[in-house]
Backbone as JSON Lines, residues from 0, in Angstrom:
{"i":0,"aa":"M","n":[32.32,-19.19,-120.65],"ca":[32.43,-17.94,-119.46],"c":[32.84,-18.58,-118.22]}
{"i":1,"aa":"K","n":[32.38,-19.89,-117.88],"ca":[32.48,-20.26,-116.74],"c":[33.77,-20.83,-116.55]}
{"i":2,"aa":"T","n":[34.57,-21.11,-117.56],"ca":[35.87,-21.49,-117.59],"c":[37.11,-20.27,-117.4]}
{"i":3,"aa":"S","n":[36.33,-19.15,-117.74],"ca":[37.37,-17.83,-117.69],"c":[37.69,-17.56,-116.26]}
{"i":4,"aa":"A","n":[36.53,-17.67,-115.33],"ca":[36.5,-17.15,-113.9],"c":[37.78,-17.44,-113.2]}
{"i":5,"aa":"P","n":[38.2,-18.82,-113.24],"ca":[39.37,-19.11,-112.48],"c":[40.52,-18.63,-113.03]}
{"i":6,"aa":"F","n":[40.6,-18.38,-114.32],"ca":[41.76,-17.6,-114.94],"c":[41.75,-16.15,-114.22]}
{"i":7,"aa":"I","n":[40.63,-15.55,-114.1],"ca":[40.59,-14.06,-113.65],"c":[40.96,-13.91,-112.24]}
{"i":8,"aa":"R","n":[40.57,-14.9,-111.59],"ca":[40.92,-15.07,-110.18],"c":[42.29,-15.27,-109.89]}
{"i":9,"aa":"T","n":[42.79,-16.08,-110.84],"ca":[44.28,-16.52,-110.65],"c":[45.09,-15.25,-111.09]}
{"i":10,"aa":"G","n":[44.65,-14.55,-112.21],"ca":[45.56,-13.42,-112.58],"c":[45.3,-12.33,-111.56]}
{"i":11,"aa":"S","n":[44.11,-12.06,-110.81],"ca":[44.11,-10.96,-109.98],"c":[44.88,-11.46,-108.62]}
{"i":12,"aa":"L","n":[45.11,-12.67,-108.37],"ca":[45.9,-13.08,-107.16],"c":[47.32,-13.1,-107.51]}
{"i":13,"aa":"L","n":[47.77,-13.12,-108.69],"ca":[49.04,-12.92,-109.22],"c":[49.46,-11.33,-109.06]}
{"i":14,"aa":"T","n":[48.77,-10.71,-109.68],"ca":[48.73,-9.35,-109.62],"c":[48.91,-8.67,-108.04]}
{"i":15,"aa":"V","n":[48.22,-9.11,-107.34],"ca":[48.15,-8.8,-105.71],"c":[49.49,-9.18,-105.16]}
{"i":16,"aa":"I","n":[50.14,-10.5,-105.57],"ca":[51.19,-11.05,-104.97],"c":[52.35,-10.14,-105.34]}
{"i":17,"aa":"L","n":[52.34,-9.73,-106.59],"ca":[53.44,-8.98,-107.35],"c":[53.47,-7.63,-106.76]}
{"i":18,"aa":"L","n":[52.24,-7.04,-106.58],"ca":[52.47,-5.77,-105.78],"c":[52.81,-5.63,-104.49]}
{"i":19,"aa":"V","n":[52.46,-6.75,-103.86],"ca":[52.82,-6.89,-102.49],"c":[54.32,-7.06,-102.23]}
{"i":20,"aa":"S","n":[54.72,-7.86,-102.99],"ca":[56.37,-8.24,-103.07],"c":[56.92,-7.23,-103.35]}
{"i":21,"aa":"A","n":[56.53,-6.35,-104.22],"ca":[57.21,-4.92,-104.81],"c":[57.35,-4.09,-103.72]}
{"i":22,"aa":"C","n":[56.42,-4.25,-102.85],"ca":[56.32,-3.07,-101.7],"c":[56.77,-3.47,-100.73]}
{"i":23,"aa":"S","n":[57.58,-4.89,-100.5],"ca":[58.19,-5.39,-99.38],"c":[59.42,-4.33,-98.85]}
{"i":24,"aa":"S","n":[60.09,-3.69,-99.53],"ca":[61.29,-2.97,-99.09],"c":[60.92,-1.53,-98.49]}
{"i":25,"aa":"V","n":[59.39,-1.21,-98.68],"ca":[58.98,0.0,-98.14],"c":[59.02,-0.18,-96.53]}
{"i":26,"aa":"Q","n":[59.75,0.93,-96.04],"ca":[59.77,1.17,-94.57],"c":[58.5,1.79,-94.14]}
{"i":27,"aa":"I","n":[57.76,1.29,-93.09],"ca":[56.87,2.02,-92.54],"c":[57.38,2.61,-91.22]}
{"i":28,"aa":"P","n":[57.06,3.56,-90.9],"ca":[57.56,4.24,-89.54],"c":[57.02,3.26,-88.29]}
{"i":29,"aa":"G","n":[58.12,2.88,-87.53],"ca":[57.52,2.13,-86.4],"c":[57.58,0.91,-86.48]}
{"i":30,"aa":"F","n":[57.86,0.37,-87.74],"ca":[57.89,-1.17,-88.21],"c":[59.13,-1.56,-88.64]}
{"i":31,"aa":"G","n":[59.56,-2.63,-88.72],"ca":[60.7,-3.21,-89.46],"c":[61.93,-3.01,-88.67]}
{"i":32,"aa":"N","n":[63.05,-3.12,-89.44],"ca":[64.56,-3.1,-89.07],"c":[65.06,-1.86,-88.49]}
{"i":33,"aa":"R","n":[65.61,-1.77,-87.25],"ca":[65.99,-0.44,-86.64],"c":[67.44,-0.64,-86.94]}
{"i":34,"aa":"D","n":[67.94,-0.67,-88.18],"ca":[69.45,-0.78,-88.25],"c":[70.2,0.56,-88.3]}
{"i":35,"aa":"T","n":[70.98,0.66,-87.49],"ca":[71.64,1.82,-87.02],"c":[73.01,1.72,-87.61]}
{"i":36,"aa":"S","n":[73.34,0.95,-88.66],"ca":[74.73,0.89,-89.18],"c":[75.0,2.41,-89.78]}
{"i":37,"aa":"E","n":[76.27,2.38,-90.31],"ca":[76.8,3.53,-90.88],"c":[75.97,4.05,-92.1]}
{"i":38,"aa":"S","n":[75.46,3.05,-92.8],"ca":[74.67,3.39,-93.9],"c":[73.39,4.19,-93.68]}
{"i":39,"aa":"A","n":[72.85,4.4,-92.36],"ca":[71.64,5.0,-91.96],"c":[72.01,6.39,-92.15]}
{"i":40,"aa":"P","n":[70.93,7.24,-92.65],"ca":[71.19,8.64,-92.69],"c":[71.4,9.39,-91.44]}
{"i":41,"aa":"V","n":[72.24,10.44,-91.48],"ca":[72.73,10.98,-90.35],"c":[71.47,12.02,-90.13]}
{"i":42,"aa":"E","n":[70.85,12.3,-88.87],"ca":[69.97,13.1,-88.7],"c":[70.4,14.69,-88.25]}
{"i":43,"aa":"T","n":[69.99,15.56,-89.31],"ca":[70.59,16.9,-89.02],"c":[69.73,17.48,-87.92]}
{"i":44,"aa":"A","n":[70.23,18.71,-87.31],"ca":[69.78,19.36,-86.22],"c":[68.44,19.82,-86.94]}
{"i":45,"aa":"K","n":[67.43,19.73,-86.06],"ca":[65.93,20.36,-86.28],"c":[65.64,21.36,-85.61]}
{"i":46,"aa":"V","n":[64.92,22.42,-86.39],"ca":[64.56,23.66,-85.66],"c":[63.19,23.44,-85.13]}
{"i":47,"aa":"T","n":[63.1,23.78,-83.86],"ca":[61.99,23.64,-83.31],"c":[61.0,24.7,-83.28]}
{"i":48,"aa":"E","n":[59.87,24.22,-83.92],"ca":[58.82,25.16,-84.19],"c":[57.5,25.13,-83.45]}
{"i":49,"aa":"P","n":[56.85,26.12,-82.96],"ca":[55.41,25.96,-82.26],"c":[54.61,24.95,-82.93]}
{"i":50,"aa":"P","n":[53.73,24.08,-82.28],"ca":[52.95,23.29,-82.81],"c":[52.07,24.08,-83.67]}
{"i":51,"aa":"L","n":[51.58,23.44,-84.71],"ca":[50.53,24.07,-85.7],"c":[49.19,24.59,-85.01]}
{"i":52,"aa":"I","n":[48.81,23.78,-83.9],"ca":[47.72,24.28,-83.26],"c":[47.75,25.71,-82.83]}
{"i":53,"aa":"T","n":[48.82,26.06,-82.39],"ca":[49.06,27.59,-82.02],"c":[48.81,28.67,-82.96]}
{"i":54,"aa":"S","n":[48.61,28.3,-84.1],"ca":[48.38,29.08,-85.17],"c":[46.76,29.44,-85.03]}
{"i":55,"aa":"L","n":[45.92,28.74,-84.22],"ca":[44.58,28.82,-84.13],"c":[44.34,30.13,-83.16]}
{"i":56,"aa":"D","n":[43.48,30.93,-83.49],"ca":[43.11,31.9,-82.42],"c":[41.78,31.43,-81.74]}
{"i":57,"aa":"W","n":[41.94,30.31,-81.07],"ca":[40.69,29.74,-80.54],"c":[41.15,28.89,-79.39]}
{"i":58,"aa":"T","n":[40.43,29.3,-78.16],"ca":[40.54,28.51,-76.9],"c":[39.29,28.57,-76.15]}
{"i":59,"aa":"P","n":[38.88,27.28,-75.72],"ca":[37.52,27.23,-75.11],"c":[37.52,27.92,-73.84]}
{"i":60,"aa":"N","n":[36.58,28.59,-73.55],"ca":[36.45,29.3,-72.37],"c":[35.5,28.6,-71.25]}
{"i":61,"aa":"Y","n":[36.27,27.95,-70.38],"ca":[35.52,27.45,-69.24],"c":[35.16,28.18,-67.91]}
{"i":62,"aa":"T","n":[35.93,29.37,-67.8],"ca":[35.73,30.34,-66.64],"c":[34.4,30.68,-66.65]}
{"i":63,"aa":"Q","n":[33.54,31.2,-67.52],"ca":[32.35,31.58,-67.26],"c":[31.23,30.64,-67.02]}
{"i":64,"aa":"P","n":[31.42,29.49,-67.6],"ca":[30.42,28.58,-67.08],"c":[30.54,27.89,-65.59]}
{"i":65,"aa":"I","n":[32.01,27.61,-65.39],"ca":[32.42,27.4,-63.94],"c":[31.86,28.38,-62.92]}
{"i":66,"aa":"R","n":[32.14,29.82,-63.25],"ca":[31.81,30.71,-62.2],"c":[30.33,30.81,-62.25]}
{"i":67,"aa":"Y","n":[29.66,30.68,-63.25],"ca":[28.18,30.58,-63.02],"c":[27.49,29.29,-62.21]}
{"i":68,"aa":"L","n":[28.31,28.3,-62.45],"ca":[27.75,27.1,-61.75],"c":[28.14,27.06,-60.32]}
{"i":69,"aa":"E","n":[29.47,27.8,-59.9],"ca":[29.9,27.91,-58.5],"c":[28.74,29.01,-57.83]}
{"i":70,"aa":"A","n":[28.3,29.87,-58.65],"ca":[27.3,30.82,-57.93],"c":[26.0,30.2,-57.68]}
{"i":71,"aa":"Q","n":[25.68,29.46,-58.72],"ca":[24.5,28.67,-58.53],"c":[24.53,27.77,-57.23]}
{"i":72,"aa":"L","n":[25.66,27.07,-57.06],"ca":[25.96,26.18,-56.15],"c":[25.68,26.69,-54.89]}
{"i":73,"aa":"R","n":[26.34,28.06,-54.54],"ca":[26.01,28.52,-53.21],"c":[24.83,28.93,-52.93]}
{"i":74,"aa":"E","n":[24.0,29.05,-53.93],"ca":[22.46,29.58,-53.61],"c":[21.72,28.2,-53.45]}
{"i":75,"aa":"Q","n":[22.03,27.15,-53.81],"ca":[21.27,25.96,-53.69],"c":[21.07,25.23,-52.08]}
{"i":76,"aa":"T","n":[20.18,24.76,-51.89],"ca":[20.07,24.32,-50.62],"c":[19.7,22.77,-50.63]}
{"i":77,"aa":"D","n":[19.13,22.15,-51.82],"ca":[18.61,20.84,-51.86],"c":[20.05,19.99,-52.25]}
{"i":78,"aa":"N","n":[20.24,18.97,-51.37],"ca":[21.51,18.15,-51.51],"c":[21.7,17.62,-52.95]}
{"i":79,"aa":"R","n":[20.52,17.11,-53.51],"ca":[20.74,16.36,-54.85],"c":[21.05,17.39,-55.82]}
{"i":80,"aa":"A","n":[20.43,18.71,-55.81],"ca":[20.8,19.63,-56.88],"c":[22.16,20.03,-56.71]}
{"i":81,"aa":"M","n":[22.57,20.23,-55.4],"ca":[23.98,20.62,-54.87],"c":[24.96,19.63,-55.74]}
{"i":82,"aa":"G","n":[24.67,18.52,-55.53],"ca":[25.37,17.21,-55.92],"c":[25.52,17.14,-57.55]}
{"i":83,"aa":"Q","n":[24.36,17.53,-58.4],"ca":[24.66,17.69,-59.71],"c":[25.5,18.75,-60.07]}
{"i":84,"aa":"T","n":[25.08,20.13,-59.63],"ca":[25.92,21.18,-59.95],"c":[27.39,20.94,-59.73]}
{"i":85,"aa":"I","n":[27.84,20.42,-58.47],"ca":[29.39,20.22,-58.32],"c":[29.84,19.27,-59.43]}
{"i":86,"aa":"T","n":[29.07,18.26,-59.43],"ca":[29.46,17.21,-60.49],"c":[29.52,17.94,-61.79]}
{"i":87,"aa":"N","n":[28.7,18.8,-62.36],"ca":[29.09,19.54,-63.59],"c":[30.32,20.62,-63.48]}
{"i":88,"aa":"I","n":[30.55,21.05,-62.4],"ca":[31.58,21.71,-62.32],"c":[33.01,20.99,-62.42]}
{"i":89,"aa":"A","n":[32.85,19.79,-61.95],"ca":[33.76,18.81,-62.12],"c":[34.33,18.47,-63.32]}
{"i":90,"aa":"Y","n":[33.22,18.1,-64.02],"ca":[33.37,17.8,-65.57],"c":[34.15,18.89,-66.41]}
{"i":91,"aa":"L","n":[33.62,20.12,-66.02],"ca":[34.18,21.17,-66.63],"c":[35.77,21.35,-66.31]}
{"i":92,"aa":"Y","n":[35.96,21.28,-65.09],"ca":[37.4,21.25,-64.76],"c":[38.24,20.15,-65.48]}
{"i":93,"aa":"D","n":[37.71,18.96,-65.55],"ca":[38.22,17.78,-65.98],"c":[38.5,18.13,-67.57]}
{"i":94,"aa":"A","n":[37.41,18.55,-68.12],"ca":[37.62,18.9,-69.58],"c":[38.93,20.24,-69.65]}
{"i":95,"aa":"Q","n":[38.81,21.16,-69.1],"ca":[39.94,22.02,-69.11],"c":[41.39,21.49,-68.67]}
{"i":96,"aa":"L","n":[41.52,20.47,-67.89],"ca":[42.65,19.93,-67.83],"c":[43.06,18.96,-69.05]}
{"i":97,"aa":"Y","n":[41.95,18.31,-69.51],"ca":[42.28,17.62,-70.64],"c":[42.77,18.44,-71.99]}
{"i":98,"aa":"V","n":[42.21,19.62,-72.12],"ca":[42.64,20.44,-73.25],"c":[44.07,21.0,-73.1]}
{"i":99,"aa":"L","n":[44.32,21.33,-71.64],"ca":[45.61,21.76,-71.11],"c":[46.61,20.79,-71.46]}
{"i":100,"aa":"F","n":[46.39,19.66,-70.85],"ca":[47.49,18.5,-70.99],"c":[47.77,18.37,-72.4]}
{"i":101,"aa":"H","n":[46.98,18.13,-73.22],"ca":[46.89,17.87,-74.8],"c":[47.91,19.13,-75.26]}
{"i":102,"aa":"E","n":[47.5,20.42,-75.07],"ca":[48.2,21.41,-75.53],"c":[50.0,21.15,-75.01]}
{"i":103,"aa":"F","n":[50.01,21.06,-73.74],"ca":[51.56,20.73,-73.17],"c":[52.08,19.76,-74.06]}
{"i":104,"aa":"L","n":[51.33,18.47,-74.3],"ca":[51.85,17.46,-75.1],"c":[52.32,17.89,-76.47]}
{"i":105,"aa":"D","n":[51.72,18.82,-76.98],"ca":[52.08,19.35,-78.19],"c":[53.48,19.92,-78.45]}
{"i":106,"aa":"Y","n":[53.88,20.46,-77.44],"ca":[55.22,21.06,-77.17],"c":[56.46,20.05,-77.04]}
{"i":107,"aa":"L","n":[55.98,18.87,-76.72],"ca":[56.99,17.82,-76.27],"c":[57.6,16.71,-77.41]}
{"i":108,"aa":"P","n":[58.8,16.65,-77.2],"ca":[59.19,15.42,-78.14],"c":[58.6,14.11,-77.72]}
{"i":109,"aa":"D","n":[58.89,13.23,-78.65],"ca":[57.94,11.95,-78.36],"c":[58.34,11.4,-77.21]}
{"i":110,"aa":"T","n":[59.64,11.16,-76.69],"ca":[59.9,10.37,-75.54],"c":[59.43,11.23,-74.51]}
{"i":111,"aa":"A","n":[59.46,12.46,-74.37],"ca":[58.82,13.03,-73.32],"c":[57.51,12.97,-73.29]}
{"i":112,"aa":"R","n":[56.76,12.93,-74.37],"ca":[55.3,12.83,-74.3],"c":[54.75,11.35,-73.68]}
{"i":113,"aa":"I","n":[55.53,10.27,-74.03],"ca":[55.42,9.01,-73.38],"c":[55.77,9.13,-71.99]}
{"i":114,"aa":"R","n":[56.79,9.86,-71.54],"ca":[56.84,9.89,-69.91],"c":[55.82,10.81,-69.43]}
{"i":115,"aa":"E","n":[55.25,11.59,-69.81],"ca":[54.19,12.67,-69.33],"c":[52.84,11.82,-69.4]}
{"i":116,"aa":"I","n":[52.56,11.26,-70.27],"ca":[51.26,10.37,-70.49],"c":[51.35,9.32,-69.36]}
{"i":117,"aa":"D","n":[52.55,8.63,-69.22],"ca":[52.45,7.57,-67.99],"c":[52.29,8.33,-66.77]}
{"i":118,"aa":"E","n":[52.84,9.38,-66.48],"ca":[52.73,10.18,-65.3],"c":[51.23,10.55,-65.33]}
{"i":119,"aa":"Q","n":[50.57,11.1,-66.18],"ca":[49.16,11.48,-66.08],"c":[48.35,10.36,-65.96]}
{"i":120,"aa":"N","n":[48.62,9.12,-66.32],"ca":[47.65,7.93,-66.08],"c":[48.0,7.69,-64.55]}
{"i":121,"aa":"G","n":[49.26,7.79,-63.91],"ca":[49.41,7.32,-62.67],"c":[48.59,8.4,-61.73]}
{"i":122,"aa":"W","n":[48.6,9.8,-62.27],"ca":[48.08,10.65,-61.52],"c":[46.42,10.6,-61.59]}
{"i":123,"aa":"L","n":[45.87,10.13,-62.65],"ca":[44.61,9.92,-62.75],"c":[44.01,8.87,-61.82]}
{"i":124,"aa":"D","n":[44.75,7.72,-61.65],"ca":[44.5,6.76,-60.91],"c":[44.51,7.31,-59.43]}
{"i":125,"aa":"T","n":[45.79,8.22,-58.96],"ca":[45.47,8.73,-57.54],"c":[44.49,9.44,-57.29]}
{"i":126,"aa":"R","n":[43.95,10.39,-58.49],"ca":[42.86,11.21,-58.24],"c":[41.74,10.32,-57.95]}
{"i":127,"aa":"Q","n":[41.58,9.15,-58.72],"ca":[40.32,8.21,-58.49],"c":[40.21,7.72,-57.0]}
{"i":128,"aa":"E","n":[41.51,7.57,-56.66],"ca":[41.58,6.81,-55.26],"c":[41.21,7.96,-54.12]}
{"i":129,"aa":"A","n":[41.7,9.13,-54.38],"ca":[41.22,10.2,-53.62],"c":[39.84,10.38,-53.51]}
{"i":130,"aa":"V","n":[39.1,10.46,-54.58],"ca":[37.86,10.83,-54.81],"c":[36.93,9.62,-54.1]}
{"i":131,"aa":"S","n":[37.45,8.43,-54.33],"ca":[36.66,6.98,-53.58],"c":[36.7,7.25,-52.0]}
{"i":132,"aa":"E","n":[37.89,7.56,-51.73],"ca":[38.15,7.76,-50.48],"c":[37.23,9.04,-49.73]}
{"i":133,"aa":"A","n":[37.13,10.07,-50.47],"ca":[36.23,11.04,-49.85],"c":[34.69,10.66,-49.92]}
{"i":134,"aa":"F","n":[34.39,10.01,-50.86],"ca":[33.06,9.45,-50.89],"c":[32.77,8.61,-49.72]}
{"i":135,"aa":"N","n":[33.62,7.63,-49.43],"ca":[33.66,6.75,-48.4],"c":[33.7,7.24,-47.23]}
{"i":136,"aa":"R","n":[34.58,8.15,-46.88],"ca":[34.73,8.97,-45.63],"c":[33.59,9.71,-45.32]}
{"i":137,"aa":"N","n":[32.74,10.19,-46.39],"ca":[31.62,11.19,-45.97],"c":[30.15,10.27,-45.93]}
{"i":138,"aa":"G","n":[30.31,8.8,-45.93],"ca":[29.02,8.1,-45.75],"c":[28.46,7.81,-46.88]}
{"i":139,"aa":"G","n":[29.09,8.05,-48.19],"ca":[28.18,7.68,-49.39],"c":[27.2,8.54,-49.62]}
{"i":140,"aa":"G","n":[26.12,8.15,-50.49],"ca":[24.85,8.94,-50.74],"c":[25.24,10.27,-51.45]}
{"i":141,"aa":"D","n":[24.31,11.26,-51.17],"ca":[24.56,12.66,-51.72],"c":[25.66,13.36,-51.09]}
{"i":142,"aa":"A","n":[25.57,13.29,-49.66],"ca":[26.81,13.96,-48.97],"c":[28.13,13.28,-49.48]}
{"i":143,"aa":"G","n":[28.29,11.98,-49.81],"ca":[29.43,11.52,-50.11],"c":[29.74,11.79,-51.46]}
{"i":144,"aa":"S","n":[28.78,11.74,-52.34],"ca":[28.88,12.33,-53.84],"c":[29.41,13.86,-53.83]}
{"i":145,"aa":"Y","n":[28.8,14.73,-53.05],"ca":[29.12,15.87,-53.18],"c":[30.73,16.32,-52.61]}
{"i":146,"aa":"H","n":[31.23,15.55,-51.59],"ca":[32.45,15.59,-51.15],"c":[33.5,14.81,-52.31]}
{"i":147,"aa":"A","n":[32.95,13.85,-52.94],"ca":[33.89,13.29,-53.84],"c":[34.04,14.22,-55.15]}
{"i":148,"aa":"A","n":[32.87,14.87,-55.43],"ca":[33.05,15.98,-56.56],"c":[33.94,17.12,-56.1]}
{"i":149,"aa":"D","n":[33.94,17.43,-54.81],"ca":[34.82,18.63,-54.36],"c":[36.15,18.17,-54.44]}
{"i":150,"aa":"M","n":[36.56,16.97,-53.85],"ca":[37.85,16.32,-54.04],"c":[38.35,16.15,-55.18]}
{"i":151,"aa":"F","n":[37.46,15.85,-56.53],"ca":[37.89,15.64,-57.8],"c":[38.44,17.21,-58.31]}
{"i":152,"aa":"I","n":[37.62,18.03,-57.89],"ca":[37.84,19.37,-58.27],"c":[39.19,19.95,-57.79]}
{"i":153,"aa":"A","n":[39.15,19.72,-56.51],"ca":[40.64,20.25,-55.83],"c":[41.84,19.39,-56.51]}
{"i":154,"aa":"Q","n":[41.76,18.07,-56.58],"ca":[42.7,17.35,-57.39],"c":[42.92,17.88,-58.68]}
{"i":155,"aa":"T","n":[42.01,18.18,-59.58],"ca":[41.99,18.56,-60.94],"c":[42.81,19.92,-60.68]}
{"i":156,"aa":"R","n":[42.32,20.88,-59.91],"ca":[42.81,22.15,-60.1],"c":[44.41,22.2,-59.52]}
{"i":157,"aa":"Q","n":[44.86,21.32,-58.83],"ca":[46.22,21.23,-58.38],"c":[46.95,20.79,-59.73]}
{"i":158,"aa":"R","n":[46.41,19.74,-60.08],"ca":[47.14,19.21,-61.36],"c":[47.14,20.04,-62.38]}
{"i":159,"aa":"M","n":[46.13,20.88,-62.78],"ca":[46.14,22.17,-63.82],"c":[47.31,23.27,-63.57]}
{"i":160,"aa":"S","n":[47.41,23.24,-62.35],"ca":[48.63,24.41,-61.82],"c":[49.84,23.89,-62.18]}
{"i":161,"aa":"L","n":[50.15,22.74,-61.84],"ca":[51.38,21.9,-62.26],"c":[51.68,22.01,-63.71]}
{"i":162,"aa":"I","n":[50.72,21.52,-64.47],"ca":[50.75,21.51,-66.07],"c":[50.92,22.84,-66.46]}
{"i":163,"aa":"E","n":[50.17,23.73,-66.01],"ca":[50.5,25.14,-66.49],"c":[51.72,25.73,-66.4]}
{"i":164,"aa":"Q","n":[52.52,25.44,-65.24],"ca":[53.8,25.67,-64.9],"c":[54.8,25.03,-65.77]}
{"i":165,"aa":"R","n":[54.49,23.62,-66.19],"ca":[55.28,22.98,-67.03],"c":[55.08,23.55,-68.33]}
{"i":166,"aa":"L","n":[53.94,23.82,-69.05],"ca":[53.53,24.42,-70.19],"c":[54.43,25.75,-70.32]}
{"i":167,"aa":"A","n":[54.25,26.49,-69.35],"ca":[55.15,27.9,-69.42],"c":[56.64,27.58,-69.6]}
{"i":168,"aa":"G","n":[57.27,26.52,-69.16],"ca":[58.52,26.2,-69.48],"c":[59.0,25.59,-70.76]}
{"i":169,"aa":"V","n":[57.95,25.05,-71.47],"ca":[58.17,24.51,-72.82],"c":[57.67,25.35,-74.01]}
{"i":170,"aa":"K","n":[56.65,26.19,-73.63],"ca":[56.02,26.89,-74.57],"c":[56.75,27.79,-75.54]}
{"i":171,"aa":"I","n":[56.61,27.8,-76.84],"ca":[57.46,28.67,-77.87],"c":[56.54,29.94,-78.09]}
{"i":172,"aa":"Q","n":[56.95,30.95,-77.56],"ca":[55.94,32.19,-78.17],"c":[56.07,32.49,-79.49]}
């Protein structure tokens, strides 16, 4: 039995090598040769259809919790509690922007998605700089945190407005 083990391993190895070599001509999207010679298939015009996600009748509702927290914020007097509340509002707006941005991306072709993601990443850096500047301008601490979160919300709402405009321009009803 000890002498058959090397033969089994060798046979298994040969089987794997044969399977791998048989698959060497399989094209994996995004890898391999980008041969654009005349033998390449001609791409036919594609019918643009709404993304599959639009068939869902489901959208998260951020408005109610944001309005509730904003009302709570107006009633608070403790700086630390106000900072926590406005930070939670900022998180909700950020989540809302995230969902909106992904919906927008769903309607775009790949090249436009790449461009929009690059722009969004640049905007995220710009927002972080504005938030840091607001924090420092207001002396840090609880007051700085409050103003930083307020700046975060203002920047995010402005970006949401822009994305909503762009989405309206590409959305298929």
